[in-house]
N, C-alpha and C positions, 0 to 999 in steps of 0.2 A: 504495498500499500501506498509506505513513505518512497519509493523507487517512482511508484506513479508519479505522488504528487511532487517529486523534484524533477522527474522530465517536465510534467506541464510548467513547471516555474523557468525551467530552462527555457526552454520552447518560448513564454511571455516572453521572456528579456532580450530573444535575437530578436521578436518583433518589434520590440520596440525600438531597436537600435536601429534596424532597417526602416524604419516606417516615419522616418524625416521628420518632420515641422509639419503642423497642421495638419492637413488635408493634402502633405505633398504623396506623388505614389512611388509605391516600393521598387529601388532603382534591382537591377539588374547587372552581373557584373561586367556586362558589355557597354555599360553604357557612360563611358567616362570621356569626353568632351576637351577638344581644345579651342581658345581665342585669344587676338593679340588687341593688345590694348593699346591709346594714343601713342605711346611710347615707343612700341614698337617689340614689346613683350610678351613671350608666349606663356599665358596659363594655363596650367594642365590642371583640369577639371575632374577628378575621378568618380564626383557625383555631384548630383544639383545641393548648392550651400544650404545650410543648415542653421550655421550662425553669423550671419552676415554684419561687419561691423559698417555703416553710411556715414559717411565723415562731413557730410553738405546737405544745404536741404534740397538741393537739384535730385541729387540721388533716392534722397529718402521719398520726396514725393515719385517718382519714378517707379522705384523698389515697392511702394507700399498697393503699387496698383497692377504689380506684376507677382508678386509671395503672397503668403501666409504671415501676417506680424508675429507669424511664435519664429519665425525661420530670421528674424533680424535681430542680433544680441542687443543692437544700441544704434542710437540716429541720432541726428546731430541737436544742438541746445534751441535749435530756433523752430525743430518739428512741431511742438506743441502749441508757436505762438499764434492764434488763430488773426493774427495783423499783419504777417507775412509767409504763413504757411497756408497751402491749400489741403495738409492734411493732417488737421490741427485733431481734429477726431478721433481719425485712424490710429496717432501716434499716440492717444492715452495709455496709458500703464506701460511705455516701451522706456526701455534705461536711453538717459542719454548722457552722450559725453559732455559734460560741462570744462573739463578741458583737454585736447588734442595728445598729450603727452603719451608716450612709446609705452609704460607701463599701462598707464589706463587703459589703453587697447585690447594691449594685450591683456591682461586682465579679463575681459569678454572671453576668451576664448576662440576667436573666431577663426572663422575655416575660410574665409572670403573679405576682404580690407578694400571699401570701394572709395576715390578720393579724385579729388579734381583737379587739374593741372597748374591751377591759379597756387595749390599749396608748394610751398617752398622746397626745391628739388634734396635738400639735406633729410629734409622730413622724410619724404617718400624714398630716400635710399637706407633710413633708418628703419621703415616699413619691412623695407624688402627684407630685410636684413634678419626679420621676424621667423623666415621660411614658410609666411602664409605663404596665398596667392594675393596679391595687390593689382588691382584694375585700376589705371589712370586713365578717366576717362578725358578729351580735351571738350571744355567750354563750349556749347555753342553761342555763335551770336549772331544765328540768325535761326529762323523758325527751321527752314530744312537742316539744318543741323541737328534740332531739336530731334524731328524727327528719327535722323540716323541714327543721335543717343539712346534713344527710347530700345530703336531695333538692337543696338548694340547690348543694351541691358539684357535685354531679351536674351540674348547669346550664352551671356555669361552665368546668367541664371537657370539656363534651361528651359524657358519660356516665352519660345518664340512667337508662338500664336497668340499668347495674349499679347504682347509687344505690336501682331500686325495689326490688332482690333484695335489699341490705343492708337494707333497712328491710323488707322480708317476712321476712329472718330473724330480728331482734329482735323484731317482733311475734308471731312463733313461740313465740321463749323467754317472752316474756312473759302469753304466751297461758295456755302450761304452765304459768306459777307461779298465774295469777290461778283454773286452774282450783283447783288445791289451797289455796289461800286460801278458796275460797269456802265449803270443809268444815269450819274452823275457826270453833268458835263466840265469837262475841266476846269472853266472859266467861271465855276460853281463852287471850285474845291475849297476847302477852307486851310488859313495854314494854322498849325498849331506851334505852341512852342513849352516843354515841361520843365518847372522848376522845383527846384531842391534846395534845403538849408544850405547847402554850398554855390547855388545859382542855375544858371539855364546850363542844361545837359542833352544828351542823347544825338551826340553828332552822327558825321557818315560813320556807317560801319560798324554801329553798334547795335546790340538787337532792336534798340527803341527805334532805331529808322528804319528795322526790317518789319515793325507792329504799322509804325505809321503807312510805312507804303502800302501794306495788305488793307488797313482799313481805310483808304484812297483818303489820308488828310495829308499834307505838304507839309513837311517837319522843316519848323524854321530855323533852327540850328543847324541842319547839315547844309543847308540854303545859304548858311552865312558862311559856311567855312568850318565849325567847328570840327574837330578830330576828337576820336576816341580819350580819355580819360582829362578831357578838356573842359572849362566852363565857358560861358561866354561875356562878355562884357556888358554890362547896362545900355552901353552906346548903340552894340549893336543889335541890341534886341528892339532898342526906338526903329534902330533904321529898318529892321523888318515888320514893323509893321502885323504885328501877329493879329489874327484875328482871336483866339482863342486861349487863353494861357492855363495849361494841366499843372494841379498843385499836387501834392502828395498826401495820401491816408494816413501813413505813419510816419513814425521816426523812431530810429535805434535808440535814441539817447532821448526818447521821451518829451522831446521838444512841442511845443504849441501849435499845433497846424493853423488852428482861428487866430493868433497870433500874428503866426507867420504871414496866411491869406491880408489880412487888414495893414500889415507893412508893407505889402504889396500893392496892396489900393493906395496907399496914401503915400507912396513913394514920389517927392517931387521929380526925380527924374523917369517915371515912368507915365505920368500922365497924359501922354501925346500916343498913348502906345491905345490900337483899337480895342483888344483887349480889354483892359484898364477902362476907357472912357466910356465903353457899354456893360462893361462885369462880366464880362463871360468865360469864366472859368469853368472845369470842369476836373472832378475827381474819380479819378477809378482806381478800384482796391490795387495798391501796391505788392498786394502778394501773387499777380495778374502781372503787371509792368514789369515789374522785377524776375519775374519767372523765366528759368531755363528748362524749364520740364514743358508736359506736354499741358500744361495749364495756362501757358503763356496765350494760348488762341482767345483765351477767352479777354485779354486784353484787346485785340483785334476788335472782336465782336464787341466787346464793350463802348471802346472809344467810337467806334462806326455809330454807336444807338446815341451816345453823350452828343456826338457831332452834326447828325444828322437827320435823328428822329426825336428828339426830345425840342 
């Protein structure tokens, strides 16, 4: 009798080991696969990852649409912030890395670490020395690159069909807006400029530039010659004469958005700007406008609607 009980217990333990996280399907011995990250590193995955450490909000948002949340050993510290995260609800109850120390990451016992290429090279080198698969993704600068990243993420976690569905949903939103944009005459398109606490931003080659193009609005900052990571002087804002100013909905340091808007409205240097004269402001959730995941398409949708349908 005891021998039968021991056999049953051993069988149960084996089933738990190979059942994976959440509802993951049991993997056979020949289900290993290889992927190449943005640094050209080849990752050999013996099975679908079950203890993923996600170090950025971008990867948090994509992964939580691809895998069961039980497969995430930890997510970034911003994941649960509803002002900037699109997965705040899904991230509830997950461990979050308040600091990205090598020790804290190793303590999560990861079988895959996902990191953005914007993090320091020496930090990434230290991660690779942990002898854990480290996938470095290229930070998207366009919505097309977001599509690619979603598909790549699907490959690394062994969920290619799910990633294709996410991309199809993105395309559906974009197609709907594209069809509407095509009905707007060129001479009726509005010029929009984005204001932050640092100044006017969103120049040529940025994600916001691509968002504006797809939303059918003229990007005043790009037209003025603003480059990535630069801000525009007030004199240039006045010269561009934007129809609409886009202001933030959130600030990392918790600064007062209402006060910020009032400061713009009353700034003597900006009184001849059409957007100020007509008090034309729009606020689009920063969790969309700053997104580099699939949720960025809702920035396109919401900007179009705010500019042309309200």
